[in-house]
C-alpha positions in Angstrom: -47.0 15.1 -25.1 -46.6 15.1 -21.3 -43.5 13.3 -20.2 -44.0 10.9 -17.3 -42.2 11.8 -14.2 -41.2 9.5 -11.4 -44.3 10.9 -9.5 -46.5 9.9 -12.4 -45.0 6.5 -12.5 -45.4 6.0 -8.8 -49.1 6.9 -9.0 -49.5 4.6 -12.0 -47.7 1.7 -10.2 -50.0 2.1 -7.2 -53.1 2.1 -9.4 -51.8 -1.0 -11.3 -51.3 -2.9 -8.1 -54.6 -1.9 -6.6 -56.4 -3.0 -9.8 -54.4 -6.3 -9.8 -55.5 -7.0 -6.2 -59.1 -6.6 -7.1 -58.7 -8.9 -10.1 -57.0 -11.8 -8.3 -59.1 -11.7 -5.1 -59.8 -15.2 -3.8 -56.9 -16.8 -5.5 -53.7 -18.4 -4.1 -50.2 -18.5 -5.5 -46.7 -19.7 -4.6 -44.1 -17.0 -3.9 -42.7 -17.2 -7.4 -46.1 -17.2 -9.0 -47.1 -14.1 -7.0 -43.8 -12.3 -8.0 -44.4 -13.3 -11.6 -48.0 -12.0 -11.8 -46.8 -8.7 -10.3 -43.9 -8.5 -12.7 -46.3 -8.7 -15.6 -47.9 -5.5 -14.6 -44.7 -3.5 -15.4 -42.5 -2.9 -18.4 -39.8 -5.6 -18.9 -37.6 -3.0 -20.5 -37.3 -1.1 -17.2 -37.7 -3.6 -14.4 -36.4 -7.0 -13.3 -38.4 -8.7 -10.5 -36.8 -11.3 -8.3 -38.1 -13.7 -5.5 -36.1 -14.1 -2.3 -36.8 -15.8 1.1 -36.0 -14.5 4.6 -37.1 -15.6 8.1 -37.4 -12.0 9.1 -40.4 -11.7 6.9 -43.7 -12.6 8.5 -46.1 -15.1 6.9 -48.7 -13.7 4.5 -46.3 -10.7 3.9 -43.8 -9.6 1.4 -40.9 -7.2 2.0 -40.0 -5.2 -1.1 -36.5 -3.9 -1.9 -35.2 -2.0 -4.9 -31.9 -1.4 -6.6 -31.1 1.0 -9.5 -28.0 0.1 -11.7 -26.7 3.1 -13.6 -24.3 0.9 -15.6 -27.2 -1.1 -17.0 -29.1 2.1 -17.7 -26.2 3.4 -19.7 -26.2 0.1 -21.7 -30.0 0.5 -22.4 -30.7 -2.6 -20.3 -33.4 -3.0 -17.6 -31.8 -0.9 -14.8 -34.2 -1.4 -11.8 -34.4 -4.6 -9.8 -37.4 -5.1 -7.5 -36.9 -8.0 -5.0 -40.0 -9.6 -3.4 -38.9 -11.3 -0.2 -41.2 -13.9 1.5 -41.1 -16.2 4.6 -39.0 -19.3 3.7 -41.5 -21.9 4.9 -44.7 -20.5 3.4 -45.6 -22.3 0.2 -49.0 -20.8 -0.5 -50.1 -17.2 -0.4 -53.8 -16.4 -0.3 -54.4 -13.0 -1.8 -57.2 -12.2 0.6 -54.9 -12.6 3.6 -52.2 -10.2 2.3 -52.5 -6.6 3.2 -52.8 -5.6 -0.4 -52.9 -1.9 0.1 -49.6 -2.0 2.0 -48.1 -4.2 -0.7 -49.3 -2.0 -3.4 -47.8 1.0 -1.8 -44.5 -0.8 -1.0 -44.0 -1.7 -4.6 -45.0 1.7 -6.0 -42.9 3.5 -3.4 -39.9 1.3 -4.2 -40.3 2.0 -7.9 -40.6 5.7 -7.2 -37.6 5.8 -5.0 -35.4 4.0 -7.6 -36.7 6.3 -10.3 -35.5 9.3 -8.2 -32.1 7.7 -8.3 -32.4 7.1 -12.1 -33.2 10.8 -12.6 -30.3 11.8 -10.4 -27.8 9.8 -12.4 -29.2 10.9 -15.8 -28.9 14.5 -14.6 -25.2 13.6 -13.7 -26.0 14.0 -10.0 -23.8 11.1 -8.9 -23.7 10.2 -5.1 -19.9 10.4 -5.1 -20.0 14.1 -5.7 -22.1 14.8 -2.6 -20.9 12.4 0.2 -21.8 12.8 3.8 -18.6 12.8 5.9 -19.0 10.1 8.5 -17.2 6.9 9.5 -20.7 5.4 10.3 -21.9 3.5 7.2 -25.6 4.2 7.8 -24.9 7.9 8.4 -22.8 8.1 5.2 -25.5 6.4 3.2 -28.6 8.2 4.6 -26.8 11.6 4.8 -25.9 11.7 1.1 -27.8 14.3 -0.9 -29.2 11.7 -3.2 -30.7 9.6 -0.4 -32.1 12.6 1.4 -34.0 13.4 -1.8 -35.1 9.8 -2.5 -36.2 9.2 1.1 -37.9 12.6 1.1 -40.0 11.3 -1.8 -40.6 8.0 0.1 -41.8 9.8 3.3 -44.0 12.2 1.3 -45.6 9.3 -0.6 -46.4 7.4 2.6 -47.8 10.6 4.2 -50.0 11.4 1.2 -51.2 7.8 0.5 -52.0 6.9 4.1 -53.0 10.4 5.1 -50.7 10.7 8.1 -48.1 13.3 9.2 -44.5 12.8 8.3 -43.8 12.3 12.0 -45.6 9.0 11.8 -43.6 7.7 8.9 -40.9 5.1 9.7 -38.1 6.5 7.6 -38.6 10.0 9.0 -38.1 8.7 12.5 -35.1 6.7 11.3 -33.6 10.0 10.1 -34.4 11.8 13.4 -32.7 9.0 15.4 -29.7 8.8 13.1 -29.0 12.5 12.8 -30.1 13.7 16.3 -26.9 15.6 16.5 -27.0 17.1 13.0 -30.1 19.2 12.4 -28.8 20.3 9.0 -29.6 16.8 7.5 -33.1 16.9 9.1 -33.7 20.4 7.6 -32.7 19.1 4.1 -35.0 16.1 4.5 -37.9 18.2 5.7 -37.4 20.5 2.6 -37.6 17.4 0.3 -40.6 16.0 2.1 -42.5 19.3 1.9 -41.6 19.7 -1.8 -42.7 16.1 -2.7 -45.8 16.3 -0.6 -46.9 19.4 -2.4 -46.2 17.8 -5.8 -48.0 14.6 -4.9 -51.1 16.4 -3.5 -51.2 18.5 -6.7 -50.9 15.4 -8.8 -53.8 13.6 -7.1 -55.9 16.8 -7.0 -55.5 17.1 -10.8 -56.3 13.4 -11.3 -59.5 13.8 -9.3 -60.7 16.8 -11.2 
């Protein structure tokens, strides 16, 4: 039997979200109701979904954030938390006003990104073994080998799904700006983006045949 990879699960999550969007067209939900209906599309043994509020989030939008917990994973507990963040003063969300393709991608990409980290930990590739030497917290975080791989996946996923070059992807430009004086990090990122782009294109080509 074919073992599902994080690429398979990313593609499946994106399909699930797109299907859900078609099914609930014309409906309206509170923030917690919307989070809950999305949560029900995914395995409760792997994922915990939470609702949060932040004024930085525009109305009729949701910002998605993820976290993988290796300790919970080692205890056979749900190890990935997906947080759906909404505007604090918006009580009702009309599905038809939400950019559902973007939300579908954001959730699927977030899941795929955290699954990369899960695979890294299960393969004993712990971030502490490959740090990036910098006093700048953002550089230390983004420059670690694990994050370069995970964001390489995220950039490739955005490039393939939205059919745009990596240079038009937000996180790629964040890396360019953050490591403008360290081309070695950009080269590593480009390698990961290329590798994941090829794998995703092959995955979707096989699915369409």
